[in-house]
C-alpha angles and dihedrals in degrees: 000000000000119000112256116238138175135200111269126211092276092046095257123129117257129180119267119223112255115259128218092272089064098051124076110242116246136170096259090054090051090048091053091050092045091052091056093042094050090048090055090046090053089059087056089049090052088054091050090048092048090049090049093050090046091052089048089056096044095057150266096302095054092042091049090052093052092045091049090051093047089046094062121096089255092050092048090048090053090047092048089050089051090050089054089047093053094049094042093048090048091051092045090049091053088048090054090047091058088048089052086057089056099253138110099040097123109111094239093050093044090052092047094050092046091055091043091053091051093045092046091053093052097042095045092048093050090048093049094047093046091052090047091053093044092053093044095247089123121031 
């Protein structure tokens, strides 16, 4: 594969940083991308929460409309995704906190903690939603 170059300011060729197609996918790369994606998703969750609180203040009709929307299968799917995002972002934040302390950089440890963060997010989300369904909080 030929090395990618681009024209620099003076017209000379300079190397171009490799893109995702060049790198071999691995779990720590996926964890990094997921951390950013869940952070963005949580901004969407903040907008949903603000809309919910606003509807609560406006009155029963607005609140009923938002609750009906969130009660659809699409609304529940979005809320489940936000639940996964919260738990993954929490686990990834703890992982980064350990890194800030100077530990966990060994490739095997980094891979293991990336998988653990993903598994924790899924398991914790399923448990929370199962409890919510069992108690009648979600129908």
